[in-house]
C-alpha positions, 0 to 999 in steps of 0.5 A: 296867329297860332291858329294862322301858322298852325292852318299854314303848316297843315296846307302845305303838309308840313307834319315834319315842321310841326313835329319837329317844333314839337320833339326838338325840346324833348330830344334836349331835354333827354340829351341834357337829362342823360348828361345831368346823370352821367356827371351824377354817376360819376360823382356818385363813384366818386364818393363811393371811393371816398367812402372806401378810403376813408373807412381804409383809413380810418381803420388803419388808424385805429389798428395803429392804436390799437397797437400803440396802446397795447405797448404804451404802459409796458412794465419797466426793467422786464428784463430783469424778469427774463434774467431770472428765467429758470432753464432745466428746471426739472433737472435742477430740482432732481438734482436738488433732492439728490443732494439733500441726501446724507451720502451725497458727495459734495465734490462729485459731479453731479454737485458740479453739475448742479452749480454749473447748471443752476448758477452759470445756465442763465440769461445774460445779455449784451445790449446795444446803444438805444436807437430812439425815434419819435414815439419808439425807443428801440435796444437790441440785444443777445446772449452772450453766451448760449443756454443749455435747454428743453424745448419746453424751457425754450417755449416757455422763455418765448410765452414769457415774451409775449405775455400782456405788459411786456414791451414789444421783442422781435426776435432775429435770430435764434438757434438751437442745437441739439446737444445730448438730451438738451439743446443748446439755445441762442438769441437775439432780439429787438426790444422796442418800446412806445412812449406817448406824444408829450 
């Protein structure tokens, strides 16, 4: 029967029908293959974007975890270290050396200056009521009165705030006013303490 059909098409010169009969399946296969390829390419793009989003989410979570780990194990009563910070240390030492001299007058202005900068020139903080959140407690502190300091003292003090095992400090107000050969330091900051989930 196929031979008869073939002879009929050849006799009638319907070569175009023969081409159409054999080419149609190839064209259909190519068409459906193209659709599948387009679907595959779309799926591959979605997977690639999903991989990027997953990677970014993982990095954010890792960064958050590392940040929290840094502040979980902070030293208790860290502010007591700050209260003991000595400003104008070199000047205090020099005045103490002078005060040991035999001719030093206890009632002199140097004696009063030594008394003032060694006992009164200290950090005294006023504390607001702590605010508690899920894993964080925030407390605002500000100085009761400005302290006299050199630039070196100020940098040393700021370095103490960045020491390991220190809570997170966010300074939101810092004033340095020049006064003769030193500065008057006024400061307000937020202390954040982080806690592990129970």
